[in-house]
C-alpha positions in Angstrom: -40.1 -11.8 -9.2 -39.7 -12.7 -5.5 -36.5 -11.8 -3.7 -33.9 -14.4 -3.2 -34.1 -16.0 0.2 -30.8 -15.4 1.8 -29.9 -18.6 3.8 -26.7 -17.1 5.2 -28.8 -14.6 7.2 -29.8 -17.4 9.6 -26.8 -19.7 9.3 -23.4 -18.3 8.2 -21.9 -21.9 8.5 -24.3 -23.4 6.0 -22.3 -24.4 2.9 -24.5 -27.0 1.1 -28.0 -26.2 -0.1 -30.5 -26.9 -2.9 -32.4 -24.2 -4.9 -34.4 -23.6 -8.0 -33.2 -21.4 -10.9 -35.6 -18.5 -11.3 -33.7 -16.6 -14.0 -30.4 -16.4 -16.0 -28.9 -13.6 -18.0 -25.8 -13.3 -20.1 -23.2 -10.8 -18.7 -21.0 -8.5 -20.8 -18.0 -10.5 -19.7 -19.4 -13.6 -21.5 -20.3 -15.4 -18.3 -23.8 -16.1 -17.2 -25.5 -14.7 -14.1 -28.0 -17.1 -12.5 -30.7 -16.1 -10.0 -32.0 -18.6 -7.4 -35.1 -18.7 -5.2 -32.8 -19.3 -2.2 -29.0 -19.1 -1.7 -26.3 -19.5 0.9 -23.9 -17.4 -1.3 -23.1 -14.0 0.2 -22.9 -11.2 -2.4 -20.4 -8.4 -2.3 -21.5 -5.7 0.2 -20.7 -3.9 3.4 -17.0 -4.0 2.8 -17.0 -7.8 2.5 -16.2 -9.6 -0.8 -18.7 -12.2 -2.1 -18.5 -15.9 -1.6 -17.3 -18.3 -4.4 -18.0 -22.0 -4.9 -19.9 -24.5 -7.0 -23.4 -24.3 -8.4 -24.7 -27.3 -10.3 -21.3 -28.3 -11.5 -20.3 -24.7 -12.6 -17.9 -22.5 -10.8 -19.4 -19.4 -9.0 -16.9 -16.6 -9.5 -18.8 -13.8 -7.9 -22.1 -12.9 -6.4 -23.8 -9.6 -6.9 -26.6 -8.0 -4.8 -29.2 -6.9 -7.4 -31.7 -5.6 -4.9 -35.2 -6.4 -5.9 -33.8 -8.7 -8.6 -32.2 -11.0 -6.0 -28.7 -12.3 -5.8 -26.9 -12.8 -9.1 -24.5 -15.8 -9.2 -21.9 -15.1 -11.9 -20.8 -18.6 -13.1 -18.1 -20.0 -15.3 -19.3 -23.1 -17.2 -22.6 -24.4 -18.5 -25.5 -22.6 -16.9 -28.5 -24.5 -15.5 -31.9 -23.9 -17.2 -34.6 -21.8 -15.6 -36.7 -24.0 -13.4 -34.0 -26.6 -12.7 -33.1 -27.6 -9.2 -29.4 -27.3 -8.5 -27.1 -28.0 -5.6 -24.8 -25.2 -4.4 -21.6 -25.5 -2.3 -19.8 -22.6 -0.7 -16.0 -22.3 -0.7 -15.7 -22.8 3.0 -12.1 -21.7 3.6 -13.0 -18.4 1.9 -16.3 -18.1 3.9 -14.6 -18.9 7.2 -11.9 -16.3 6.5 -14.5 -13.7 5.9 -16.4 -14.7 9.0 -13.2 -14.2 11.1 -12.4 -10.9 9.5 -16.0 -9.5 9.7 -16.6 -10.7 13.3 -13.2 -9.4 14.2 -14.1 -6.0 12.9 -17.2 -5.9 15.0 -15.2 -6.7 18.1 -12.3 -4.3 17.3 -14.7 -1.4 16.4 -16.6 -1.8 19.6 -13.4 -1.9 21.5 -12.5 1.5 20.1 -15.9 2.8 21.1 -15.7 1.3 24.6 -12.2 2.7 25.4 -12.0 6.0 23.4 -15.5 6.7 22.1 -14.1 6.4 18.6 -16.7 5.0 16.1 -15.8 3.2 12.9 -16.8 5.0 9.7 -15.5 2.6 7.1 -14.6 -1.1 6.7 -12.9 -3.1 3.9 -11.8 -6.7 3.6 -8.8 -6.6 1.3 -6.9 -9.5 -0.2 -4.5 -10.2 2.7 -5.6 -7.7 5.4 -8.5 -5.5 6.5 -9.0 -1.8 7.1 -11.2 0.2 9.4 -11.5 4.0 9.4 -11.9 5.3 12.9 -12.6 8.7 14.4 -9.5 8.6 16.5 -7.4 11.7 16.9 -4.5 10.2 18.9 -3.5 6.9 17.3 -0.5 6.2 19.6 1.1 2.8 20.1 -0.4 2.7 23.6 -3.9 3.5 22.4 -3.8 0.8 19.7 -2.4 -1.8 22.0 -5.0 -1.2 24.7 -7.7 -1.6 22.1 -6.3 -4.8 20.7 -5.9 -6.2 24.2 -9.6 -5.6 25.0 -10.7 -7.0 21.6 -8.7 -10.2 22.1 -10.0 -10.6 25.6 -13.5 -10.6 24.1 -12.4 -13.2 21.5 -10.8 -15.5 24.1 -13.9 -15.3 26.4 -15.7 -17.1 23.6 -18.8 -15.1 23.9 -22.0 -16.1 22.2 -23.0 -14.3 19.0 -26.7 -14.2 18.2 -28.8 -12.8 15.3 -32.0 -10.9 15.9 -34.6 -9.4 13.5 -36.1 -6.3 15.0 -38.6 -3.7 13.8 -37.5 0.0 13.4 -39.4 0.9 16.5 -37.6 -1.7 18.6 -34.2 -0.7 17.0 -34.7 2.9 18.1 -34.7 1.6 21.7 -31.6 -0.5 21.4 -28.0 0.8 22.1 -26.8 0.1 18.6 -23.1 0.9 17.9 -24.0 2.5 14.5 -27.1 3.9 12.8 -29.0 1.5 10.4 -28.2 2.1 6.8 -31.6 0.8 5.6 -35.2 1.1 6.5 -37.6 -1.7 7.5 -36.9 -4.7 9.6 -33.3 -4.9 10.8 -30.9 -7.8 11.2 -28.9 -7.1 14.4 -25.8 -9.0 15.4 -25.2 -9.2 19.2 -21.9 -10.2 20.8 -22.9 -11.2 24.3 -22.5 -8.3 26.7 -20.3 -6.3 24.4 -21.6 -5.2 20.9 -24.9 -4.7 19.2 -25.0 -3.5 15.6 -27.1 -3.9 12.5 -25.3 -5.9 9.8 -26.1 -8.1 6.8 -22.8 -9.9 6.7 -21.6 -13.4 7.8 -20.5 -13.8 11.4 -19.2 -16.4 13.8 -21.4 -18.5 16.2 -19.1 -17.5 19.1 -16.3 -14.9 19.4 -13.7 -17.7 20.0 -14.0 -18.6 16.3 -12.1 -15.3 15.5 -9.0 -16.8 17.1 -7.0 -13.6 17.4 -7.0 -10.0 16.3 -3.8 -8.2 15.4 -3.2 -4.6 14.2 -0.4 -4.3 11.7 -0.3 -0.6 11.0 -2.2 2.7 11.3 -2.1 6.2 9.7 -4.1 9.4 9.5 -6.2 9.5 6.4 -8.9 12.0 5.4 -9.5 13.2 8.9 -9.7 9.6 10.3 -7.3 7.0 11.5 -7.0 4.1 9.0 -6.1 0.9 10.9 -4.9 -2.2 9.1 -5.8 -5.3 11.0 -6.0 -9.1 10.6 -8.0 -11.8 12.3 -7.8 -15.5 12.7 -5.9 -17.4 10.0 -4.7 -14.1 8.4 -3.1 -13.1 11.7 -1.4 -16.5 12.0 -0.1 -16.2 8.4 1.2 -12.7 9.0 3.0 -13.8 12.2 4.7 -16.6 10.2 5.9 -14.2 7.6 7.0 -11.6 10.2 8.7 -14.3 12.3 10.5 -15.7 9.2 11.7 -12.2 8.3 12.8 -11.4 11.8 14.8 -14.6 12.1 16.4 -14.0 8.7 17.4 -10.5 9.7 18.8 -11.8 13.0 20.7 -14.4 11.1 22.5 -11.7 9.1 24.0 -10.5 12.4 24.4 -14.0 13.9 22.1 -13.0 16.7 18.8 -14.0 18.3 15.5 -13.0 16.7 14.6 -10.5 19.5 18.0 -8.8 19.3 17.5 -8.0 15.6 16.2 -4.5 16.2 19.1 -3.6 18.5 21.7 -5.1 16.1 20.2 -3.4 13.1 20.1 0.0 14.9 23.8 -0.4 15.7 24.6 -1.2 12.1 22.7 1.9 10.9 24.7 4.1 13.3 28.0 2.5 12.1 26.9 3.0 8.5 26.2 6.6 9.1 29.6 7.1 10.6 31.2 5.3 7.7 29.3 7.6 5.3 30.6 10.7 7.1 34.1 9.4 6.8 33.7 8.5 3.2 32.3 12.0 2.4 35.3 13.6 4.1 37.7 11.4 2.1 35.8 12.2 -1.1 36.2 15.9 -0.4 40.0 15.4 -0.2 40.0 13.1 -3.3 37.9 15.7 -5.2 40.4 18.5 -4.4 43.3 16.3 -5.5 41.4 15.3 -8.7 40.6 18.9 -9.4 44.3 19.9 -9.1 45.2 17.2 -11.5 42.6 18.3 -14.1 43.6 21.9 -13.8 47.2 21.1 -14.3 46.3 19.4 -17.6 44.2 22.3 -18.8 45.5 25.5 -20.4 43.6 28.8 -20.2 41.9 29.9 -23.4 42.4 33.3 -25.1 40.0 34.9 -22.6 42.0 33.5 -19.6 39.3 30.9 -18.7 40.2 27.4 -17.9 37.3 25.2 -19.1 37.3 21.6 -17.7 35.1 19.6 -20.0 35.1 15.9 -19.0 32.8 12.9 -19.1 32.8 9.8 -16.8 31.2 6.4 -16.6 28.7 5.6 -13.9 29.6 8.5 -11.6 26.9 9.7 -9.3 25.5 13.2 -9.6 26.6 14.1 -6.1 30.2 13.1 -6.9 30.1 15.2 -10.1 28.9 18.2 -8.1 31.6 17.7 -5.5 34.3 17.7 -8.2 32.8 20.7 -9.9 32.8 22.7 -6.6 36.4 21.7 -6.0 37.3 23.0 -9.4 35.6 26.4 -9.1 37.5 27.2 -6.0 40.2 28.2 -8.4 39.9 31.6 -10.3 38.6 31.9 -13.9 37.5 28.2 -14.0 34.5 26.6 -15.5 33.6 22.9 -14.9 31.5 21.1 -17.5 31.1 17.6 -16.2 29.0 14.6 -17.3 28.4 11.0 -16.4 26.9 8.3 -18.6 24.9 5.3 -17.3 22.9 2.7 -19.2 19.7 4.6 -19.1 20.5 8.2 -18.3 23.1 10.9 -18.6 23.9 13.3 -15.8 25.6 16.7 -16.1 26.8 19.4 -13.8 28.0 22.9 -14.9 29.7 25.3 -12.5 31.9 28.5 -12.7 34.0 30.4 -10.3 32.8 33.7 -9.1 35.1 35.7 -11.4 34.4 33.6 -14.6 32.1 34.7 -17.3 29.2 32.6 -18.7 25.7 31.5 -17.7 25.6 27.9 -16.5 21.8 27.8 -16.4 21.6 28.8 -20.1 24.2 26.3 -21.0 22.3 23.6 -19.1 19.1 24.2 -20.9 20.8 23.8 -24.3 22.6 20.7 -23.1 19.5 19.1 -21.7 17.6 19.7 -24.9 20.3 17.6 -26.7 19.9 14.9 -24.1 16.1 14.8 -24.3 16.0 15.7 -20.6 15.7 18.6 -18.3 17.6 20.6 -15.8 18.1 23.9 -14.2 19.9 26.0 -11.6 21.6 29.4 -11.3 24.1 31.2 -13.4 27.0 29.9 -11.4 25.7 26.3 -10.8 23.3 24.1 -12.8 22.4 20.4 -12.9 20.4 18.2 -15.2 20.3 15.1 -17.3 18.4 13.1 -20.0 17.8 9.8 -21.6 19.8 10.3 -24.8 23.1 9.0 -23.3 24.8 8.8 -26.8 24.6 12.6 -27.0 26.4 13.3 -23.7 29.9 13.9 -25.2 28.5 16.2 -27.9 26.4 18.2 -25.3 29.6 18.7 -23.2 31.6 19.7 -26.3 29.0 22.1 -27.5 28.9 23.8 -24.1 32.7 24.1 -24.2 32.6 25.6 -27.7 30.1 28.2 -26.6 32.5 29.4 -23.9 35.5 29.3 -26.2 34.2 30.4 -29.7 37.7 30.6 -31.1 
């Protein structure tokens, strides 16, 4: 069976075409895969998702590169018969988006090579952004911005983009940005005076079609720098979202959009100071609460005062603060718990002169709560999902300490 002629190789803007059905097979999914003698549909490959569209009245959901078996068009609907001539139509908004992202990647990748000799080792078009993995050891803000500036200058210069087919011998003489991944005749994409690389994807006629390139974030990953970027319509959509968010944040402070960062930073500092003051007040409140609880509790026959108490919706840190305030008093043990809708929290603590192993008590209590916990003999924390058993777990721990 002859290979499918790939019309997008010569014209990435071709969206309407006619072809003859050469084969069809039923897929495991229940859909049908149709093979044509020629196609403008780009199959998934090289980090770029496939085209979608219409083929003979049926919806093309995905295209798969089957190598020697051609391009498989996975369709939803009634499949045309083998030998039939069908009309195909590419989903142009999706194709143009992929043209912008893929061409933008060529420009951005070459910009990293030009400025920092940092080649790209991976490329992916994701649902709402793109990623490249670059051999870049110092991904600072200044480095990224210099690269983005160069890339956009190339975009706005509206340079011509041409497609060349060259032999392996000719290719070896060319300053290609990356080594070919296949043998035989190569399809080379040239961005006038800037980039030359072998590629089988869909690209713009001129760099101006990319519109704009924006880097959204970057991080170190697997020895490389992973850069998230957007081009064209995706960059515009991202700007709109970011601008809307920035304006909304600024509105919370009744300020201008560009003042939002400064206003938010001031609020964070004020919040930190408030938290410090609240913690100081909570320390005082915990000592007063501890004194009140101690006044209500009589020592047992061993001279220990065991404070066993449960609370509703009290944070673990607050429980710990109260427990530590209690055990500043001699011969005191604190068995404290808090119940929430989905979990129970417990803190066990003892003064330095009190008997008992809080870690051991915690293990038993957490077993009753279907949870886990741990700590040291003088202080242990834990919790579990069986909230209904909280009171019983605290009472059992208290009985262990006061067997009489």
